[in-house]
C-alpha positions in Angstrom: -13.3 -35.0 6.6 -14.7 -32.4 4.3 -16.6 -30.8 7.1 -13.3 -30.6 9.2 -11.5 -29.1 6.3 -14.2 -26.4 5.8 -14.2 -25.7 9.6 -10.5 -25.2 9.6 -10.7 -23.0 6.5 -13.3 -20.8 8.3 -10.9 -20.5 11.3 -8.1 -19.7 8.9 -10.1 -16.8 7.5 -10.9 -15.6 11.1 -7.2 -15.6 11.8 -6.6 -13.6 8.7 -9.3 -11.1 9.6 -7.9 -10.7 13.1 -4.3 -10.2 11.9 -5.1 -7.7 9.1 -8.0 -6.1 11.1 -5.7 -5.5 14.1 -3.1 -4.1 11.8 -5.5 -1.7 10.1 -6.8 -0.4 13.5 -3.2 0.4 14.5 -2.5 1.9 11.1 -5.1 4.6 11.7 -4.2 5.1 15.3 -1.6 7.8 14.6 2.1 7.8 15.4 2.1 5.3 18.4 1.8 1.9 16.8 2.2 -1.5 18.5 1.5 -5.1 17.9 -1.8 -5.8 19.5 -3.2 -9.1 20.7 -5.5 -9.4 17.8 -2.5 -9.5 15.5 -0.6 -12.1 17.6 -3.6 -14.4 18.0 -4.6 -13.9 14.4 -1.2 -14.9 13.0 -0.9 -17.9 15.4 -4.3 -19.1 14.3 -3.4 -18.8 10.7 -0.2 -20.7 11.3 -1.8 -23.6 13.0 -4.8 -23.8 10.7 -2.7 -23.4 7.6 -0.5 -26.3 8.6 -3.5 -28.4 9.4 -5.2 -27.5 6.1 -2.1 -28.4 4.1 -1.7 -31.7 5.9 -5.4 -32.6 5.4 -5.3 -31.6 1.7 -2.1 -33.7 1.1 -3.0 -36.7 3.2 -6.7 -37.3 2.8 -7.6 -38.8 -0.6 -11.3 -38.2 -0.2 -10.8 -34.4 -0.2 -9.5 -34.5 -3.7 -7.4 -31.3 -3.3 -4.4 -30.5 -5.5 -1.6 -29.2 -3.3 1.0 -26.8 -4.7 3.9 -27.4 -2.4 5.9 -24.4 -3.6 2.9 -22.1 -2.9 2.4 -23.7 0.6 6.1 -23.3 1.3 6.1 -19.6 0.4 3.0 -19.0 2.5 4.5 -20.9 5.4 7.8 -18.9 5.3 6.0 -15.6 5.2 3.6 -16.6 8.0 6.5 -17.7 10.2 8.3 -14.4 9.6 5.1 -12.4 10.5 4.5 -14.7 13.6 8.1 -14.3 14.8 8.0 -10.5 14.4 4.6 -10.3 16.1 5.7 -12.5 18.9 9.0 -10.7 19.6 7.4 -7.3 19.5 4.1 -8.1 21.3 5.2 -6.5 24.6 6.7 -3.3 23.2 4.9 -0.1 23.8 5.7 1.0 20.3 7.3 -0.5 17.2 9.1 1.4 14.4 6.8 2.4 11.5 8.8 0.5 9.0 8.5 -2.7 10.9 4.8 -2.1 11.4 4.2 -1.5 7.8 6.3 -4.6 6.9 4.0 -6.8 9.1 0.9 -5.6 7.3 2.4 -5.8 3.8 3.6 -9.3 4.5 0.2 -10.4 5.7 -1.6 -8.8 2.8 1.1 -10.3 0.5 0.2 -13.7 1.8 -3.4 -13.2 0.8 -2.3 -12.1 -2.6 -0.2 -15.3 -3.0 -3.1 -17.4 -1.9 -5.5 -15.8 -4.4 -3.3 -15.2 -7.5 -0.8 -18.1 -7.4 -2.4 -20.9 -9.5 
């Protein structure tokens, strides 16, 4: 089970890289910003792998992981908001700058919560 947990963790990081990387590419693109497929696939990958990671950590005794349910809950809510906003705006040719900045700040904020919430 430890190998499965670590494989899911790697996929979770790949999703994060895709989401934030896709956002950074659009951030430097100029005035015409849109939600690209890297962002959509990245946030969906993070959502699925995050739920699986939390479930494995909570349910499998041999992993010996301490699960902070409040932290997981906050991260889940933020990820659901980002996923919903990305999904709804995925076909728009442009999105407002404020919404676009919000997407990136929420994604980076989720990383900050993961690292600093102990």
